C-alpha positions in Angstrom: 0.0 0.0 0.0 2.9 2.4 0.8 4.4 1.7 -2.6 1.1 2.4 -4.4 0.9 5.8 -2.7 4.4 6.8 -3.7 3.7 5.7 -7.3 0.5 7.7 -7.4 2.1 10.8 -5.9 5.0 10.4 -8.4 2.5 10.1 -11.2 0.5 13.1 -10.1 3.8 15.1 -10.1 4.6 14.0 -13.6 1.2 14.9 -14.9 1.5 18.4 -13.4 5.0 18.7 -14.8 3.8 17.8 -18.4 0.7 20.1 -18.1 2.9 23.0 -17.1 5.2 22.6 -20.2 2.3 22.1 -22.5 0.8 25.3 -21.3 4.1 27.2 -21.6 4.7 25.7 -25.0 1.3 26.7 -26.3 1.8 30.3 -25.1 5.1 30.5 -26.9 3.6 28.9 -30.1 0.9 31.5 -30.2 3.5 34.3 -29.6 5.4 33.0 -32.7 2.2 32.9 -34.8 1.4 36.5 -34.1 4.9 37.7 -35.1 6.1 35.3 -37.8 9.1 37.4 -38.7 10.6 37.4 -35.2 12.6 34.2 -36.0 11.6 33.3 -39.5 12.0 35.1 -42.8 11.3 33.6 -46.2 14.5 33.9 -48.2 14.8 33.0 -51.8 17.1 33.3 -54.7 15.4 34.6 -57.9 14.2 31.1 -59.0 12.2 31.0 -55.8 10.9 34.6 -56.3 9.6 33.9 -59.8 6.5 32.2 -58.5 5.5 35.5 -56.8 5.8 37.3 -60.1 3.9 34.9 -62.4 0.9 33.4 -60.5 -2.1 33.1 -62.8 -5.0 32.5 -60.4 -7.2 35.6 -61.1 -5.9 37.5 -58.1 -4.2 40.9 -58.5 -0.6 40.9 -57.2 1.1 44.1 -56.0 4.8 43.3 -55.7 7.1 46.0 -54.3 10.9 45.8 -54.4 12.3 47.7 -51.5 15.1 47.8 -48.7 15.3 49.2 -45.2 18.3 51.4 -46.3 16.2 53.1 -49.1 14.5 56.2 -47.7 11.9 56.5 -50.6 11.1 52.8 -50.1 10.6 53.2 -46.4 8.5 56.3 -46.9 6.0 54.5 -49.2 5.7 51.2 -47.2 2.8 52.6 -45.1 0.8 53.0 -48.5 1.4 49.3 -49.3 0.3 48.3 -45.8 -2.8 50.5 -46.2 -3.5 48.9 -49.6 -3.1 45.5 -48.0 -5.6 46.4 -45.2 -8.1 48.0 -47.6 -8.1 45.2 -50.1 -7.5 42.0 -48.1 -10.2 39.5 -48.9 -10.8 41.2 -52.3 -8.4 39.0 -54.4 -5.5 41.5 -54.0 -2.2 40.3 -52.7 0.5 42.6 -51.5 4.0 41.2 -51.5 7.0 43.2 -50.2 10.3 41.8 -51.6 13.2 43.1 -49.6 16.5 43.6 -51.3 18.4 44.1 -48.0 21.7 42.5 -47.9 21.8 39.1 -46.2 24.1 40.3 -43.4 21.3 42.8 -42.5 18.4 40.3 -42.1 18.8 39.8 -38.3 20.1 43.3 -37.5 17.9 45.5 -39.7 15.2 43.7 -41.7 13.6 41.5 -39.0 13.5 44.3 -36.4 12.1 46.8 -39.0 9.3 44.3 -39.9 8.5 43.9 -36.2 8.8 47.6 -35.2 6.5 48.6 -38.1 4.2 45.7 -37.6 4.1 44.9 -41.3 1.2 42.6 -42.1 1.7 42.3 -45.9 3.8 39.3 -46.9 7.5 40.2 -46.7 10.1 38.0 -48.3 13.8 38.5 -48.9 15.6 38.2 -52.2 19.1 36.9 -51.9 20.5 36.6 -55.4 23.7 38.5 -56.2 23.3 38.0 -59.9 21.2 41.1 -60.4 22.2 41.5 -64.0 20.4 38.3 -64.8 17.2 38.6 -62.7 16.5 42.3 -63.0 15.5 42.1 -66.7 13.4 39.0 -65.9 11.3 41.2 -63.6 11.0 43.9 -66.3 13.3 44.5 -69.3 13.2 48.3 -68.8 14.1 48.2 -65.1 17.4 49.9 -64.3 17.5 48.1 -61.0 16.8 51.2 -58.8 14.3 51.0 -56.0 11.5 51.4 -55.1 10.0 49.5 -57.9 6.6 47.9 -58.1 5.0 45.3 -60.3 1.3 45.0 -60.5 -0.2 42.1 -62.3 -3.3 40.0 -62.8 -2.8 36.8 -64.9 -1.1 38.0 -68.1 -1.8 41.8 -67.6 1.3 43.5 -66.1 2.4 47.0 -65.3 5.8 47.9 -63.9 6.6 51.2 -62.0 10.1 52.3 -61.2 9.0 55.1 -58.9 7.8 56.1 -55.4 4.0 56.1 -54.8 1.6 58.1 -52.7 -1.4 56.1 -51.6 -3.7 57.7 -54.1 -1.2 56.9 -57.0 -0.9 53.3 -55.8 -4.6 52.8 -55.5 -5.2 54.4 -58.9 -2.6 52.0 -60.4 -4.4 49.0 -58.7 -7.8 50.1 -59.9 -6.8 49.5 -63.5 -6.7 45.8 -62.6 -10.0 45.6 -60.7 -12.2 45.3 -63.8 
């Protein structure tokens, strides 16, 4: 009988111990879900990025090339976020492709995403062969940023400029019909 009580007490302790770690683990998992960029950042070479530039599913894609070190890019990012918020659920996808240097992902890019609470999809392009991939995005692109590609299926427009929100929304509306 004495041995059964010890086993029961030991088992009770183990159950409490497991329950505690399950609760703590769930809290940490939900924290990571709310801020996906804290630890994870999707990083692709150009071959991986191409799928974001050529999707033909009837949605409108607004793809902005930017970097944290580019002042005009940072200035216009709130307009892309506003566009994302105003058109989510309306078959409009906003994708922010960062051209930050790989050594800056942890020190600049991830903190920037977190501090600015970016909700649009942010991915990083890590492909040093820009002379090959820039003309694949658009043959007229000089490579300067900010630059934006808006497309729906086979209809595409490329902008090598900064936007105000009004200009961005006007460019988008050409694809809403």
